[in-house]
Structure formats: structure tokens, C-alpha cells
C-alpha positions as a Markdown table, in Angstrom:
| # | Residue | x | y | z |
|---|---|---|---|---|
| 1 | Met | 98.2 | 40.5 | 220.3 |
| 2 | Arg | 97.5 | 43.4 | 217.9 |
| 3 | Asp | 94.3 | 43.3 | 215.9 |
| 4 | Val | 93.6 | 43.4 | 212.3 |
| 5 | Ser | 92.6 | 46.9 | 212.1 |
| 6 | Ser | 95.7 | 48.3 | 214.2 |
| 7 | Ala | 98.1 | 46.2 | 212.1 |
| 8 | Ala | 96.6 | 47.2 | 208.9 |
| 9 | Ser | 96.8 | 51.0 | 209.9 |
| 10 | Asn | 100.5 | 50.5 | 210.5 |
| 11 | Asn | 101.0 | 48.9 | 207.1 |
| 12 | Glu | 101.7 | 45.5 | 209.0 |
| 13 | Leu | 100.3 | 42.2 | 208.8 |
| 14 | Ala | 98.3 | 40.7 | 211.8 |
| 15 | Arg | 99.7 | 37.9 | 213.8 |
| 16 | Arg | 96.8 | 35.4 | 213.8 |
| 17 | Leu | 98.5 | 32.0 | 213.0 |
| 18 | Gly | 99.0 | 29.5 | 215.7 |
| 19 | Thr | 101.7 | 26.4 | 215.8 |
| 20 | Gly | 98.7 | 24.2 | 214.5 |
| 21 | Asp | 97.7 | 26.8 | 211.7 |
| 22 | Ala | 101.3 | 26.8 | 210.7 |
| 23 | Val | 101.8 | 23.2 | 210.6 |
| 24 | Val | 98.7 | 22.8 | 208.3 |
| 25 | Ile | 100.1 | 25.6 | 206.0 |
| 26 | Gly | 103.4 | 23.7 | 205.7 |
| 27 | Leu | 101.6 | 20.4 | 205.0 |
| 28 | Gly | 99.2 | 21.8 | 202.4 |
| 29 | Ser | 102.3 | 23.1 | 200.7 |
| 30 | Met | 104.2 | 20.0 | 200.9 |
| 31 | Ile | 101.5 | 17.2 | 200.5 |
| 32 | Gly | 100.4 | 18.4 | 197.4 |
| 33 | Ala | 100.7 | 17.6 | 193.6 |
| 34 | Gly | 104.2 | 16.6 | 193.9 |
| 35 | Ile | 103.6 | 13.3 | 195.2 |
| 36 | Phe | 101.2 | 12.5 | 192.6 |
| 37 | Ala | 103.5 | 13.5 | 189.9 |
| 38 | Ala | 107.2 | 13.3 | 191.0 |
| 39 | Leu | 107.3 | 9.7 | 191.7 |
| 40 | Ala | 107.3 | 8.5 | 187.9 |
| 41 | Pro | 110.1 | 10.9 | 186.7 |
| 42 | Ala | 112.4 | 10.1 | 189.9 |
| 43 | Ala | 111.8 | 6.5 | 189.1 |
| 44 | Gly | 112.9 | 6.8 | 185.6 |
| 45 | Ala | 116.2 | 8.6 | 186.7 |
| 46 | Ala | 116.7 | 6.5 | 189.7 |
| 47 | Val | 116.3 | 3.2 | 187.3 |
| 48 | Ser | 116.0 | 1.0 | 190.4 |
| 49 | Gly | 113.6 | 0.7 | 193.5 |
| 50 | Ala | 116.6 | 1.2 | 195.7 |
| 51 | Gly | 117.9 | 4.0 | 193.9 |
| 52 | Leu | 114.4 | 5.9 | 194.1 |
| 53 | Leu | 114.2 | 5.1 | 198.0 |
| 54 | Val | 117.8 | 6.4 | 198.4 |
| 55 | Gly | 117.0 | 9.5 | 196.5 |
| 56 | Leu | 113.7 | 10.1 | 198.7 |
| 57 | Gly | 116.3 | 9.8 | 201.7 |
| 58 | Val | 118.6 | 12.3 | 200.2 |
| 59 | Ala | 116.1 | 14.6 | 199.4 |
| 60 | Ala | 114.9 | 14.5 | 203.1 |
| 61 | Val | 118.1 | 15.0 | 204.5 |
| 62 | Val | 118.6 | 18.1 | 202.5 |
| 63 | Ala | 115.1 | 19.1 | 203.2 |
| 64 | Tyr | 115.8 | 18.8 | 206.9 |
| 65 | Cys | 118.7 | 20.9 | 206.9 |
| 66 | Asn | 117.1 | 23.6 | 204.9 |
| 67 | Ala | 114.0 | 23.4 | 207.5 |
| 68 | Thr | 116.2 | 23.6 | 210.4 |
| 69 | Ser | 118.4 | 26.5 | 208.9 |
| 70 | Ser | 115.1 | 28.3 | 207.9 |
| 71 | Ala | 113.5 | 27.7 | 211.3 |
| 72 | Arg | 116.4 | 29.3 | 213.3 |
| 73 | Leu | 116.4 | 32.4 | 210.9 |
| 74 | Ala | 112.7 | 32.7 | 211.1 |
| 75 | Ala | 112.7 | 32.9 | 214.8 |
| 76 | Leu | 115.2 | 35.6 | 214.7 |
| 77 | Tyr | 113.6 | 37.7 | 211.9 |
| 78 | Pro | 110.0 | 37.1 | 212.2 |
| 79 | Ala | 109.1 | 39.3 | 209.2 |
| 80 | Ser | 107.5 | 38.6 | 205.8 |
| 81 | Gly | 109.8 | 37.5 | 203.3 |
| 82 | Gly | 111.8 | 34.4 | 204.2 |
| 83 | Thr | 115.3 | 33.9 | 203.1 |
| 84 | Tyr | 115.0 | 37.2 | 201.2 |
| 85 | Val | 115.2 | 38.9 | 204.8 |
| 86 | Tyr | 117.8 | 36.3 | 206.1 |
| 87 | Gly | 120.1 | 36.8 | 203.1 |
| 88 | Arg | 119.7 | 40.8 | 203.3 |
| 89 | Glu | 120.5 | 40.6 | 207.0 |
| 90 | Arg | 123.3 | 38.1 | 207.2 |
| 91 | Leu | 125.1 | 38.0 | 203.8 |
| 92 | Gly | 124.2 | 41.6 | 202.4 |
| 93 | Asp | 121.4 | 43.3 | 200.1 |
| 94 | Phe | 122.6 | 41.5 | 197.0 |
| 95 | Trp | 122.0 | 37.9 | 198.4 |
| 96 | Gly | 119.0 | 38.8 | 200.1 |
| 97 | Tyr | 117.6 | 40.3 | 196.6 |
| 98 | Leu | 118.9 | 36.9 | 194.9 |
| 99 | Ala | 117.2 | 34.8 | 197.1 |
| 100 | Gly | 113.8 | 36.8 | 196.6 |
| 101 | Trp | 114.2 | 36.9 | 192.8 |
| 102 | Ala | 115.1 | 33.0 | 192.9 |
| 103 | Phe | 112.0 | 32.5 | 195.1 |
| 104 | Val | 109.5 | 34.6 | 193.3 |
| 105 | Val | 110.3 | 33.5 | 189.7 |
| 106 | Gly | 111.0 | 29.9 | 190.6 |
| 107 | Lys | 107.7 | 29.6 | 192.7 |
| 108 | Thr | 105.7 | 31.6 | 190.0 |
| 109 | Ala | 106.7 | 28.6 | 187.7 |
| 110 | Ser | 105.6 | 26.1 | 190.5 |
| 111 | Cys | 102.2 | 27.9 | 190.8 |
| 112 | Ala | 101.9 | 27.4 | 186.9 |
| 113 | Ala | 102.6 | 23.7 | 186.9 |
| 114 | Met | 100.4 | 23.2 | 190.0 |
| 115 | Ala | 97.7 | 25.2 | 188.1 |
| 116 | Leu | 98.1 | 22.7 | 185.2 |
| 117 | Thr | 98.1 | 19.6 | 187.4 |
| 118 | Val | 94.7 | 20.7 | 188.5 |
| 119 | Gly | 93.4 | 21.2 | 185.0 |
| 120 | Ala | 95.1 | 17.9 | 183.9 |
| 121 | Tyr | 93.1 | 15.8 | 186.4 |
| 122 | Ala | 90.0 | 17.7 | 186.6 |
| 123 | Trp | 89.4 | 18.3 | 182.9 |
| 124 | Pro | 92.3 | 17.2 | 180.7 |
| 125 | Glu | 90.6 | 18.6 | 177.6 |
| 126 | Gln | 90.5 | 22.1 | 178.8 |
| 127 | Arg | 93.5 | 21.9 | 181.4 |
| 128 | Gln | 94.6 | 25.4 | 180.7 |
| 129 | Ala | 91.2 | 27.0 | 181.2 |
| 130 | Val | 90.8 | 25.1 | 184.4 |
| 131 | Ala | 94.3 | 26.3 | 185.4 |
| 132 | Val | 93.5 | 29.9 | 184.9 |
| 133 | Ala | 90.1 | 29.5 | 186.9 |
| 134 | Ala | 91.8 | 27.6 | 189.7 |
| 135 | Val | 94.2 | 30.7 | 189.9 |
| 136 | Val | 91.7 | 33.4 | 190.1 |
| 137 | Ala | 89.6 | 31.5 | 192.5 |
| 138 | Leu | 92.4 | 30.8 | 194.9 |
| 139 | Thr | 93.9 | 34.4 | 194.7 |
| 140 | Ala | 90.3 | 35.7 | 195.5 |
| 141 | Val | 90.6 | 33.3 | 198.9 |
| 142 | Asn | 93.9 | 34.6 | 199.8 |
| 143 | Tyr | 92.7 | 38.2 | 199.3 |
| 144 | Arg | 90.1 | 37.9 | 202.0 |
| 145 | Gly | 92.7 | 36.9 | 204.6 |
| 146 | Val | 95.1 | 34.2 | 205.7 |
| 147 | Gln | 93.0 | 32.6 | 208.2 |
| 148 | Lys | 90.3 | 31.6 | 205.4 |
| 149 | Ser | 93.6 | 30.3 | 203.6 |
| 150 | Ala | 94.5 | 28.3 | 206.6 |
| 151 | Trp | 90.9 | 27.0 | 207.2 |
| 152 | Leu | 90.8 | 25.7 | 203.4 |
| 153 | Thr | 94.0 | 24.1 | 203.8 |
| 154 | Arg | 93.0 | 22.2 | 206.6 |
| 155 | Val | 90.2 | 20.7 | 204.5 |
| 156 | Ile | 92.4 | 20.1 | 201.4 |
| 157 | Val | 95.1 | 18.3 | 203.5 |
| 158 | Ala | 92.3 | 16.0 | 205.3 |
| 159 | Val | 91.0 | 15.0 | 201.9 |
| 160 | Val | 94.5 | 14.3 | 200.4 |
| 161 | Leu | 95.9 | 12.3 | 203.3 |
| 162 | Ala | 92.6 | 10.2 | 203.3 |
| 163 | Val | 93.4 | 9.6 | 199.5 |
| 164 | Leu | 96.8 | 8.7 | 200.2 |
| 165 | Val | 95.9 | 6.4 | 203.0 |
| 166 | Ala | 93.7 | 4.6 | 200.8 |
| 167 | Val | 96.3 | 4.0 | 198.2 |
| 168 | Val | 98.7 | 2.5 | 200.7 |
| 169 | Val | 96.1 | 0.3 | 202.2 |
| 170 | Ser | 94.8 | -0.9 | 199.0 |
| 171 | Ala | 98.4 | -1.6 | 197.9 |
| 172 | Leu | 99.4 | -3.5 | 200.6 |
| 173 | Val | 96.3 | -5.6 | 201.0 |
| 174 | Gly | 95.4 | -6.2 | 197.6 |
| 175 | Gly | 97.8 | -9.0 | 196.8 |
| 176 | Ala | 99.8 | -7.6 | 194.2 |
| 177 | Ala | 102.7 | -6.0 | 196.5 |
| 178 | Asp | 105.7 | -7.6 | 196.3 |
| 179 | Ala | 108.7 | -6.5 | 198.6 |
| 180 | Gly | 111.2 | -7.7 | 196.0 |
| 181 | Arg | 110.4 | -4.7 | 193.7 |
| 182 | Leu | 111.8 | -2.2 | 196.5 |
| 183 | Thr | 115.3 | -3.2 | 195.2 |
| 184 | Ala | 114.3 | -4.3 | 191.5 |
| 185 | Gly | 116.1 | -2.5 | 188.7 |
| 186 | Ser | 119.3 | -2.7 | 186.8 |
| 187 | Gly | 121.1 | -0.4 | 189.2 |
| 188 | Ala | 121.4 | 3.2 | 189.7 |
| 189 | Ser | 124.2 | 5.5 | 189.0 |
| 190 | Pro | 125.3 | 8.2 | 191.5 |
| 191 | His | 124.0 | 11.0 | 189.0 |
| 192 | Gly | 120.7 | 9.1 | 188.5 |
| 193 | Val | 120.1 | 8.9 | 192.3 |
| 194 | Leu | 121.0 | 12.8 | 192.8 |
| 195 | Gln | 118.7 | 13.6 | 189.9 |
| 196 | Ala | 115.9 | 11.6 | 191.5 |
| 197 | Ala | 116.5 | 13.4 | 194.8 |
| 198 | Ala | 116.3 | 16.8 | 193.1 |
| 199 | Leu | 112.9 | 15.8 | 191.3 |
| 200 | Leu | 111.3 | 14.4 | 195.0 |
| 201 | Phe | 112.8 | 17.5 | 196.7 |
| 202 | Phe | 110.2 | 19.5 | 194.4 |
| 203 | Ala | 107.7 | 17.7 | 196.5 |
| 204 | Phe | 109.2 | 18.6 | 199.8 |
| 205 | Ala | 109.6 | 22.4 | 199.0 |
| 206 | Gly | 107.1 | 23.9 | 200.9 |
| 207 | Tyr | 108.1 | 24.2 | 204.6 |
| 208 | Ala | 109.6 | 27.6 | 203.7 |
| 209 | Arg | 105.9 | 28.8 | 203.3 |
| 210 | Ile | 105.6 | 28.8 | 207.4 |
| 211 | Ala | 109.0 | 31.1 | 207.5 |
| 212 | Thr | 107.6 | 33.5 | 204.7 |
| 213 | Leu | 104.4 | 33.9 | 207.2 |
| 214 | Gly | 106.8 | 35.1 | 209.9 |
| 215 | Glu | 104.9 | 38.5 | 210.4 |
| 216 | Glu | 101.5 | 36.9 | 210.7 |
| 217 | Val | 102.4 | 34.0 | 213.3 |
| 218 | Arg | 101.9 | 34.5 | 217.0 |
| 219 | Asp | 105.0 | 34.1 | 219.2 |
| 220 | Pro | 107.0 | 33.5 | 216.1 |
| 221 | Gly | 110.3 | 32.7 | 218.2 |
| 222 | Arg | 108.6 | 29.6 | 219.6 |
| 223 | Thr | 105.9 | 28.7 | 216.9 |
| 224 | Ile | 108.1 | 28.6 | 214.0 |
| 225 | Pro | 111.1 | 26.3 | 215.0 |
| 226 | Arg | 108.4 | 23.8 | 216.2 |
| 227 | Ala | 106.1 | 24.1 | 213.2 |
| 228 | Ile | 108.6 | 23.7 | 210.5 |
| 229 | Pro | 110.5 | 20.2 | 211.7 |
| 230 | Leu | 107.1 | 18.9 | 212.5 |
| 231 | Ala | 105.4 | 19.8 | 209.1 |
| 232 | Leu | 108.6 | 18.2 | 207.4 |
| 233 | Gly | 108.6 | 14.9 | 209.5 |
| 234 | Leu | 105.0 | 14.2 | 209.0 |
| 235 | Thr | 105.4 | 14.8 | 205.4 |
| 236 | Leu | 108.5 | 12.5 | 205.1 |
| 237 | Val | 106.4 | 9.9 | 206.8 |
| 238 | Val | 103.7 | 10.2 | 204.4 |
| 239 | Tyr | 106.0 | 10.0 | 201.4 |
| 240 | Ala | 108.0 | 7.2 | 202.5 |
| 241 | Cys | 104.8 | 4.9 | 202.9 |
| 242 | Val | 103.2 | 6.1 | 199.5 |
| 243 | Ala | 106.7 | 5.6 | 197.5 |
| 244 | Gly | 107.1 | 2.1 | 199.3 |
| 245 | Ala | 103.6 | 0.9 | 198.6 |
| 246 | Val | 103.5 | 2.2 | 194.9 |
| 247 | Leu | 107.2 | 0.5 | 194.2 |
| 248 | Ala | 106.0 | -2.7 | 195.9 |
| 249 | Val | 103.1 | -3.1 | 193.5 |
| 250 | Leu | 104.3 | -1.5 | 190.0 |
| 251 | Gly | 108.1 | -1.8 | 190.4 |
| 252 | Pro | 110.6 | 0.6 | 189.3 |
| 253 | Asp | 109.9 | 0.1 | 185.4 |
| 254 | Arg | 106.4 | 0.3 | 185.5 |
| 255 | Leu | 106.5 | 3.4 | 188.0 |
| 256 | Ala | 108.8 | 5.1 | 185.6 |
| 257 | Asp | 106.2 | 4.7 | 182.7 |
| 258 | Ala | 103.2 | 5.8 | 184.4 |
| 259 | Thr | 101.4 | 8.9 | 183.8 |
| 260 | Ala | 99.2 | 8.5 | 187.0 |
| 261 | Pro | 101.4 | 6.1 | 189.1 |
| 262 | Leu | 98.9 | 6.3 | 192.4 |
| 263 | Ala | 95.8 | 5.6 | 190.2 |
| 264 | Asp | 97.8 | 2.8 | 188.4 |
| 265 | Ala | 98.8 | 1.2 | 191.6 |
| 266 | Ala | 95.1 | 1.3 | 192.7 |
| 267 | Arg | 94.1 | -0.5 | 189.5 |
| 268 | Ala | 97.0 | -3.2 | 189.9 |
| 269 | Ser | 95.9 | -3.9 | 193.5 |
| 270 | Gly | 92.3 | -4.6 | 192.1 |
| 271 | Ala | 90.8 | -1.3 | 193.7 |
| 272 | Glu | 89.3 | -0.1 | 190.4 |
| 273 | Trp | 86.9 | 2.1 | 192.2 |
| 274 | Leu | 89.9 | 3.8 | 193.9 |
| 275 | Ala | 91.1 | 5.3 | 190.5 |
| 276 | Pro | 88.7 | 8.1 | 190.1 |
| 277 | Val | 89.1 | 8.9 | 193.7 |
| 278 | Val | 92.8 | 9.2 | 193.2 |
| 279 | Arg | 92.2 | 11.7 | 190.3 |
| 280 | Val | 90.0 | 14.0 | 192.6 |
| 281 | Gly | 92.5 | 13.9 | 195.3 |
| 282 | Ala | 95.5 | 14.8 | 192.9 |
| 283 | Ala | 93.3 | 17.7 | 191.7 |
| 284 | Val | 92.5 | 18.8 | 195.3 |
| 285 | Ala | 96.2 | 18.1 | 196.3 |
| 286 | Ala | 97.3 | 20.6 | 193.5 |
| 287 | Leu | 94.9 | 23.3 | 194.5 |
| 288 | Gly | 96.3 | 22.9 | 197.9 |
| 289 | Ala | 99.7 | 23.4 | 196.9 |
| 290 | Leu | 98.7 | 26.2 | 194.5 |
| 291 | Leu | 97.0 | 28.1 | 197.4 |
| 292 | Gly | 100.1 | 28.0 | 199.7 |
| 293 | Leu | 102.4 | 29.1 | 196.9 |
| 294 | Ile | 100.3 | 32.2 | 195.9 |
| 295 | Leu | 100.3 | 33.1 | 199.7 |
| 296 | Gly | 104.0 | 32.7 | 200.0 |
| 297 | Ile | 104.9 | 34.4 | 196.9 |
| 298 | Ser | 102.9 | 37.5 | 197.6 |
| 299 | Arg | 104.6 | 37.8 | 201.1 |
| 300 | Thr | 108.1 | 37.8 | 199.6 |
| 301 | Thr | 106.8 | 40.3 | 197.0 |
| 302 | Leu | 105.6 | 42.6 | 199.6 |
| 303 | Ala | 109.0 | 42.5 | 201.5 |
| 304 | Met | 110.9 | 43.2 | 198.4 |
| 305 | Ala | 108.5 | 46.0 | 197.4 |
| 306 | Arg | 108.9 | 47.4 | 200.9 |
| 307 | Asp | 112.8 | 47.6 | 200.0 |
| 308 | Arg | 112.1 | 49.0 | 196.6 |
| 309 | His | 113.5 | 45.9 | 194.6 |
| 310 | Leu | 109.8 | 45.8 | 193.1 |
| 311 | Pro | 107.4 | 48.5 | 192.7 |
| 312 | Gly | 106.6 | 50.2 | 195.8 |
| 313 | Gly | 102.8 | 50.0 | 195.3 |
| 314 | Leu | 103.0 | 46.1 | 195.8 |
| 315 | Ala | 103.9 | 46.8 | 199.5 |
| 316 | Ala | 100.2 | 48.1 | 200.3 |
| 317 | Val | 98.2 | 46.2 | 203.0 |
| 318 | His | 94.4 | 46.1 | 202.7 |
| 319 | Pro | 93.0 | 48.4 | 205.3 |
| 320 | Arg | 90.4 | 45.9 | 206.1 |
| 321 | Phe | 91.7 | 42.0 | 205.6 |
| 322 | Ala | 95.3 | 43.1 | 206.5 |
| 323 | Val | 96.9 | 41.1 | 203.6 |
| 324 | Pro | 99.2 | 42.6 | 200.7 |
| 325 | His | 96.2 | 42.9 | 198.4 |
| 326 | Arg | 98.2 | 44.4 | 195.4 |
| 327 | Ala | 101.0 | 41.8 | 195.8 |
| 328 | Glu | 98.4 | 38.8 | 195.6 |
| 329 | Leu | 96.7 | 40.3 | 192.7 |
| 330 | Ala | 99.9 | 41.0 | 190.9 |
| 331 | Val | 101.0 | 37.4 | 191.6 |
| 332 | Gly | 97.6 | 35.9 | 190.5 |
| 333 | Ala | 97.9 | 37.7 | 187.3 |
| 334 | Val | 101.2 | 36.6 | 186.3 |
| 335 | Val | 100.5 | 33.0 | 187.2 |
| 336 | Ala | 97.4 | 33.1 | 185.3 |
| 337 | Val | 99.3 | 34.4 | 182.2 |
| 338 | Val | 102.0 | 31.6 | 182.7 |
| 339 | Ala | 99.7 | 28.8 | 183.3 |
| 340 | Ala | 98.0 | 29.5 | 179.9 |
| 341 | Thr | 101.2 | 29.5 | 177.8 |
| 342 | Val | 103.8 | 27.1 | 179.4 |
| 343 | Asp | 104.4 | 23.2 | 179.6 |
| 344 | Val | 104.4 | 21.7 | 183.1 |
| 345 | Arg | 107.5 | 19.7 | 182.6 |
| 346 | Gly | 109.6 | 22.9 | 181.8 |
| 347 | Ala | 107.9 | 24.8 | 184.8 |
| 348 | Ile | 108.7 | 21.9 | 187.4 |
| 349 | Gly | 112.4 | 21.9 | 186.3 |
| 350 | Phe | 112.9 | 25.8 | 186.3 |
| 351 | Ser | 111.1 | 25.9 | 189.6 |
| 352 | Ser | 113.3 | 23.4 | 191.3 |
| 353 | Phe | 116.6 | 25.1 | 190.1 |
| 354 | Gly | 115.4 | 28.3 | 191.6 |
| 355 | Val | 114.1 | 26.9 | 194.9 |
| 356 | Leu | 117.3 | 25.0 | 195.7 |
| 357 | Val | 119.2 | 28.2 | 194.8 |
| 358 | Tyr | 117.0 | 30.1 | 197.4 |
| 359 | Tyr | 117.7 | 27.5 | 200.0 |
| 360 | Ala | 121.4 | 27.5 | 199.5 |
| 361 | Ile | 121.4 | 31.1 | 200.6 |
| 362 | Ala | 119.2 | 30.2 | 203.6 |
| 363 | Asn | 121.9 | 27.8 | 204.7 |
| 364 | Ala | 124.7 | 30.4 | 203.9 |
| 365 | Ser | 122.8 | 32.8 | 206.1 |
| 366 | Ala | 122.4 | 30.5 | 208.9 |
| 367 | Trp | 126.1 | 29.6 | 208.9 |
| 368 | Thr | 126.7 | 33.2 | 210.0 |
| 369 | Leu | 124.6 | 32.8 | 213.2 |
| 370 | Gly | 126.1 | 33.2 | 216.7 |
| 371 | Ala | 125.5 | 30.9 | 219.3 |
| 372 | Glu | 123.5 | 33.6 | 221.4 |
| 373 | Glu | 121.2 | 33.9 | 218.1 |
| 374 | Gly | 120.1 | 30.3 | 218.1 |
| 375 | Arg | 122.7 | 28.9 | 215.8 |
| 376 | Pro | 122.2 | 25.5 | 214.4 |
| 377 | Pro | 124.8 | 22.6 | 214.8 |
| 378 | Arg | 127.7 | 23.7 | 212.0 |
| 379 | Ala | 127.0 | 20.5 | 209.9 |
| 380 | Ile | 123.3 | 21.4 | 209.5 |
| 381 | Pro | 124.0 | 24.5 | 207.2 |
| 382 | Val | 127.0 | 22.9 | 205.4 |
| 383 | Val | 125.2 | 19.9 | 204.5 |
| 384 | Gly | 122.1 | 21.8 | 203.4 |
| 385 | Leu | 124.2 | 24.2 | 201.3 |
| 386 | Val | 126.1 | 21.6 | 199.5 |
| 387 | Gly | 123.1 | 19.4 | 199.0 |
| 388 | Cys | 121.3 | 22.3 | 197.4 |
| 389 | Val | 124.1 | 23.0 | 195.0 |
| 390 | Val | 124.7 | 19.3 | 194.1 |
| 391 | Leu | 121.2 | 18.9 | 193.5 |
| 392 | Ala | 120.5 | 22.1 | 191.5 |
| 393 | Phe | 123.3 | 21.0 | 189.2 |
| 394 | Ala | 121.9 | 17.4 | 188.9 |
| 395 | Leu | 118.8 | 18.4 | 187.2 |
| 396 | Pro | 118.5 | 18.2 | 183.4 |
| 397 | Gly | 120.9 | 20.6 | 181.5 |
| 398 | Thr | 117.6 | 22.7 | 180.0 |
| 399 | Ser | 116.5 | 23.4 | 183.5 |
| 400 | Ile | 120.0 | 24.5 | 184.7 |
| 401 | Ala | 120.5 | 26.6 | 181.8 |
| 402 | Val | 117.1 | 28.4 | 181.8 |
| 403 | Gly | 117.3 | 28.8 | 185.4 |
| 404 | Ala | 120.9 | 30.2 | 185.5 |
| 405 | Gly | 119.8 | 32.5 | 182.9 |
| 406 | Val | 116.9 | 33.9 | 184.6 |
| 407 | Leu | 118.9 | 34.6 | 187.8 |
| 408 | Gly | 121.5 | 36.3 | 185.6 |
| 409 | Leu | 118.8 | 38.6 | 184.4 |
| 410 | Gly | 117.7 | 39.4 | 188.0 |
| 411 | Ala | 121.5 | 40.0 | 188.9 |
| 412 | Val | 121.9 | 42.3 | 186.0 |
| 413 | Ala | 118.5 | 44.3 | 187.0 |
| 414 | Tyr | 119.9 | 44.6 | 190.5 |
| 415 | Ala | 123.3 | 46.0 | 189.3 |
| 416 | Val | 121.2 | 48.6 | 187.0 |
| 417 | Arg | 119.2 | 49.7 | 189.8 |
| 418 | Lys | 122.2 | 50.2 | 192.2 |
| 419 | Gly | 124.2 | 52.1 | 189.4 |
| 420 | Arg | 121.3 | 54.5 | 189.0 |
| 421 | Gly | 120.9 | 54.9 | 192.8 |
């Protein structure tokens, strides 16, 4: 195995992550602020308890297809960049660029949303100042090496899982749960269920963090295909338990109106002491998601800079820490500025649109694989591609318009650069 110094001397990243580390990074990216924040708007879109649960199922199916396609592609192309690399190699330079652009801008917005979530839970009156401080601190952690990021993510995942287990247990034993609320409500339209799925998909969209770390994973052909589905499956079990417990206590109408649904469920179950614990857990969860997001965006930025789609200076690898230090600093600076100026709801909607476009290109890339290249069953990339497109256009109109506009600007920039070349 290459050591850190030899990797850095070759301007490459060191392979230091095993299956356990990769799974934990995936869990830390998925089991984050999304489960604390996405349930209420998803319940509002779905209208009924059954609609919310169906939406969760739809989001999980699309996420599974995306995870399978990403895993097969990552095993074949174990380099930093994720779908940016897959799209370039399988579909052509433009589609790889568009995937990378969608990922970088979409996830930058997601970083801002997570940072603002930290501020909203930790110190609501100074949420933007706290958000900027969180970005600076986690950028410093990532700067010193991915192993430290993996270690910190283990701690965060453990804390968040403990809080979620406490919420589920208190909801089920507190006497306020009613199984009838799981199907209560005035009925959901197909569009409402799809919009709920699109919002809940935001909470799943972290498994690609494993693929974007392909250059830092040991034995990627074996590790990545195992780590991605395992992380996704564990996350789905957690989300299903939490959504079912909170619905059983609050019902769909109260859940849709809740600003802090998990804390409200704890109070309704008679566990007042748990509400501040949930607040701390939500802040920690958002920190975990933010940590993984900065990590993944910097690696895609590195890959795009290597191909001159972004300034070449961002492709530098630190001679001591073997990380893309300039890319990490640039990402951290942009996220800090966005977090100081944007609204969290708008950031989440735009992020969802960009992420779904990114995964649509991943599924299209997986469709082109041959049997000898580890091609998944044909239905997987088809369902994943169609699902991504449908969910993207089920989002609120403002999110669709802004997302399409920013992607269009990226496409124009690509055309101009090609014309000059």
C-alpha cells in the first residue's frame, strides 16, 4: 500500500480507508440533519401518514438504484470525482462536466443548509455566525487528513444514532403512540407523494460520498460495492423506524406543522427531558453531514481542476497531509459566504435538484457498462434514471427554475471554454 508521502509526491491521494471507514463516512453523510428537518415538509406534501411512508419507500428505491449504479461505476473507476469521472468516461466530456457542476453547486448549497441548521439548533439568535464558524472548523479538520475526518464522523454517527434510538423508544413506550395515525390524513395525490419522496431523498443523498473518495479507499473494487449498499440499508432502517414512531405520536397534520418534529414527538410522549437532547443531537447531525459534504465537494473539485474545468491550482495535493488542500480551502470559503447570506429552505430545494441531476447521469453511465465490467441488472439504472428525473420535476417550481438556470449557466461556460480551446 502506498504511504502518504509517496502518494503526495505523485500528486495523488493516499489509500487509507477500509470498508468500516467508508461505511461510517456514508452513514455520517446520510444520517444527518435531513431526518431532523425533512420529515415535516415531506408530511405537508404527502398530506397523509400513508403518503409519507410511501414517499419514504419511493425515495429509498431510487436511492438504492443510484447506490447500486454508483457502486459498480466506482469499482471500475476508483478515482476522486464520482459521477464527474463516470459521466466523462462513459458518456463523454460534457456529461461528466455537467455532473460535476451539478454536484459542486448543488452540494455547496446543501453545505450552507447544514451549516445554518447547526446554527438554528445551537444558537438560533446567531445562527449565521455559528454557521460560518462551523464551516471554518470542519474545513480545518478535513485539511489535516481524511483519517481524522473518518474518526470524527464515527463519534458523530454514534451520538446521532443514540438520540434517534431514544426518540423512537420514548415514542413507542410513552403511551401517546397510535398505529392508526400511520394511515391517517385526507389522502395524498400522486404529485404530493412524489414531492414528499423528493424532499426525503435529500436525507438519503450521502452514499455518493463513498464513491467520491474512490482514490482514498483500499481495494476499491471490493470495498466500494460493499460499503455503499450497506450504508444505505442501515440508513433506511433508521429512517423507517424514526418516521413511523414520530407519525404514530404526532399524526400527519401535527407533523406537517412542526418546526422541530422529533423534539415535539418527545414532548408529546411525556419525555420533556429528551427535547434539549434532541436539539443537541440535531446540531451534531448537521455537523456530521457538513463534514462529509465538504469532504466530497473538495474531491470533485480536485478532479475537475485536474481536467481544467476549474482553475488548475485547485488540483494541488498537500505534501504532508496528502489532501486537496487548496480545493478544501476554496470550498470552505465559498460555503462560508453562502451560509452568511442565503435562506435554508431555498438552499435545500436547489440542492435537491442538483443532486438528482447528478444521479441521473450516474444511472445513464451505468447503463453503458458491459457484463465484463460488472454491469448491474438493466432495470437498476433505468429505474434510477427515470426516478431521478421524475423526483427532480416534482420539486417546487422555484427550485426547478433556479436549478435549471444554474445548470444552464454551467453548460454555457463549458461551451465557451470549448470554443476558445
